[in-house]
C-alpha positions in Angstrom: -128.4 197.8 -57.2 -128.2 194.9 -58.2 -124.8 194.3 -60.3 -124.8 191.7 -62.7 -123.1 188.6 -61.7 -119.7 187.8 -63.2 -118.1 184.6 -63.9 -114.1 183.8 -64.0 -113.6 180.7 -65.8 -109.7 179.2 -66.9 -109.7 176.3 -70.1 -112.9 177.8 -71.3 -112.8 177.8 -75.2 -113.9 174.2 -75.6 -115.9 170.8 -73.8 -116.4 171.6 -70.3 -115.2 175.1 -70.4 -116.7 176.7 -72.9 -120.9 174.9 -72.1 -119.8 176.5 -68.6 -119.1 180.2 -71.1 -122.5 179.9 -72.7 -124.8 178.7 -69.9 -123.5 182.1 -67.5 -124.2 184.0 -71.3 -127.6 182.6 -71.8 -128.4 183.1 -67.3 -127.8 187.5 -68.2 -123.8 187.0 -66.3 -120.8 188.8 -67.3 -117.8 186.2 -68.7 -114.4 186.7 -68.3 -114.2 183.3 -70.2 -109.5 182.3 -70.3 -107.7 179.9 -72.9 -104.6 179.7 -73.8 -104.4 180.6 -77.5 -107.3 183.2 -77.7 -107.2 183.0 -81.9 -108.2 179.7 -81.9 -111.0 179.3 -80.2 -113.1 179.5 -82.9 -116.3 178.5 -81.2 -115.8 181.0 -77.9 -115.1 183.7 -79.9 -118.6 183.3 -81.5 -119.5 182.7 -78.1 -118.0 186.9 -77.4 -119.9 187.7 -80.3 -123.3 186.6 -79.4 -123.2 188.0 -76.3 -121.7 190.9 -75.2 -121.7 190.3 -71.7 -118.5 187.5 -72.7 -114.4 188.2 -73.0 -112.0 186.3 -73.6 -108.8 186.6 -72.5 -105.0 185.1 -73.4 -104.2 182.5 -70.0 -101.7 179.9 -69.8 -102.5 178.4 -66.3 -99.0 177.3 -65.6 -97.8 181.1 -67.0 -96.9 183.2 -64.5 -96.5 186.4 -66.7 -99.8 186.0 -68.1 -101.2 185.3 -65.1 -100.2 189.0 -63.5 -100.5 190.6 -66.9 -104.3 189.5 -66.8 -104.4 189.9 -62.8 -103.3 194.0 -63.9 -106.2 194.0 -67.0 -108.8 192.7 -64.8 -108.2 194.7 -61.4 -111.2 195.9 -61.1 -113.3 193.4 -62.3 -115.1 191.3 -59.4 -115.8 187.6 -59.9 -118.5 186.0 -57.6 -117.1 182.9 -59.1 -113.8 182.0 -60.0 -113.8 178.9 -62.2 -110.8 176.1 -62.3 -111.6 174.4 -65.0 -108.4 174.4 -66.7 -106.9 170.4 -67.5 -105.1 168.3 -68.7 -104.7 163.9 -69.6 -101.4 163.0 -71.1 -101.6 159.4 -68.9 -100.6 156.6 -71.5 -103.5 154.1 -70.4 -101.1 151.7 -68.1 -101.2 149.7 -65.2 -97.3 149.0 -65.7 -95.1 151.3 -63.7 -92.5 151.0 -67.3 -95.0 153.0 -68.6 -94.6 156.3 -66.5 -93.6 159.3 -68.2 -92.1 161.8 -65.4 -92.4 164.6 -68.0 -95.7 163.8 -68.8 -96.1 163.7 -64.7 -94.5 167.3 -63.5 -96.3 168.6 -66.8 -99.5 167.2 -65.1 -99.3 168.6 -61.7 -97.9 172.2 -63.6 -101.2 172.5 -65.0 -104.0 170.2 -62.9 -102.6 171.0 -59.3 -100.9 173.7 -59.2 -102.5 175.8 -62.4 -105.3 176.3 -60.0 -103.7 177.5 -57.0 -102.4 180.0 -58.9 -105.6 180.6 -60.0 -106.9 181.3 -57.5 -104.0 183.7 -55.7 -103.7 185.8 -58.6 -108.0 186.2 -57.9 -108.9 186.5 -54.8 -108.9 189.7 -54.6 -112.0 190.3 -57.2 -113.7 187.2 -55.6 -113.7 188.9 -52.6 -114.9 192.1 -53.6 -118.1 190.5 -55.2 -121.4 189.2 -53.9 -121.6 185.4 -53.7 -117.4 185.0 -53.6 -117.1 181.3 -54.7 -114.4 179.8 -55.8 -114.5 176.0 -57.8 -112.1 173.8 -59.0 -112.8 171.0 -61.5 -111.7 168.1 -60.3 -112.2 164.6 -60.8 -113.4 160.8 -58.7 -109.7 159.5 -60.1 -108.9 162.0 -57.1 -110.6 159.8 -55.2 -108.0 157.3 -54.1 -110.9 155.6 -51.8 -112.3 154.8 -55.2 -109.1 153.3 -57.2 -110.2 150.4 -58.4 -107.9 149.9 -60.9 -104.5 150.5 -61.9 -102.5 153.3 -64.3 -103.1 156.9 -64.4 -100.7 157.7 -62.5 -99.9 161.4 -63.1 -103.3 162.0 -63.6 -105.6 160.4 -60.8 -102.2 161.9 -58.2 -102.3 165.6 -59.6 -106.5 165.0 -59.0 -105.9 163.8 -55.6 -102.8 166.9 -55.2 -105.8 169.4 -55.9 -108.3 168.0 -53.4 -106.1 168.7 -51.0 -104.8 171.8 -51.5 -108.2 173.1 -51.7 -108.8 171.8 -49.0 -106.5 173.0 -47.2 -107.7 176.8 -48.8 -111.3 176.1 -48.1 -110.0 176.7 -44.3 -107.9 179.8 -45.0 -110.8 181.6 -47.4 -113.7 180.7 -44.4 -112.3 183.7 -43.7 -112.6 186.0 -45.5 -116.3 184.9 -46.7 -115.4 182.9 -49.7 -116.5 178.6 -50.7 -114.4 176.2 -51.8 -115.7 173.4 -53.7 -114.3 170.4 -56.0 -117.1 169.4 -58.4 -116.3 166.1 -60.3 -118.4 166.7 -63.9 -118.5 162.9 -64.6 -118.2 160.9 -67.6 -118.6 163.6 -70.1 -118.9 163.6 -74.2 -115.5 165.7 -74.4 -112.6 165.0 -76.1 -110.7 163.1 -73.3 -114.3 161.7 -72.2 -115.0 160.1 -75.7 -118.3 159.3 -77.8 -119.3 156.8 -76.0 -119.7 158.7 -72.1 -123.3 159.1 -70.8 -123.5 162.2 -70.2 -123.5 166.3 -72.5 -121.8 168.9 -71.1 -124.9 170.2 -70.7 -126.0 167.6 -68.3 -123.2 167.7 -66.3 -122.5 171.7 -66.5 -126.3 171.9 -65.6 -125.3 170.3 -62.3 -122.6 171.6 -61.5 -124.0 175.1 -62.0 -126.8 174.6 -58.9 -124.4 173.4 -56.6 -122.2 176.2 -57.3 -125.7 178.9 -56.9 -126.8 176.5 -53.8 -123.5 176.7 -52.3 -123.6 177.0 -48.2 -121.6 177.3 -45.9 -121.7 173.1 -44.6 -120.2 173.0 -48.2 -117.0 174.8 -48.4 -114.0 173.0 -48.8 -116.2 169.4 -50.2 -116.2 167.6 -53.0 -118.6 166.6 -54.9 -120.3 164.9 -58.5 -122.2 166.8 -60.8 -125.9 164.8 -58.8 -124.4 166.2 -55.7 -123.4 163.5 -54.0 -121.2 163.3 -51.8 -117.3 161.8 -52.9 -114.7 160.4 -50.9 -112.0 160.9 -50.5 
């Protein structure tokens, strides 16, 4: 008997995360949507009210206790797709090394690099027992060393480059368990981070990324793609 596919999404309260949750909910998936503060995530709670297969969970990806609590709460669940979407952009836009803030850098790494790795480690059992067995990390072309063309954004760029390296290594380990890993760049999107001048809407970006997740093939494992399917150099 065919089972309902399921997805676990971090950072699902707004922007791309909320759009991922909306599109999967509309497609009939079971959606486990997490965010740091569910009590103020009005749009996400409204989505859950409209779709009975959407549940909202508290998760700060930097908080070990919250990770453990949610893992226990969802111990019997299956995640066909584990979507590491939560991220931060805290840089002051400057090319001057005098603008480097070590605390911002550490916080950025904690969320953007260690966060997805800790989430993947915590929930890999739920992924392994699913049908599709996919781990997805939302990265950025700014994490591509080959595409660095301007100074600045040191914390964000390096956190995403480190995420790419870590997920590439993880993809080799998880392939032995039949689990595939994808790194995706959503493009420049009209979100709080992207701003109003961005050329793509969240709907367009997520539609393209969802297609890549759905059409995943073994040869795509551990590779880095734009939302339109083109590959990004490391």
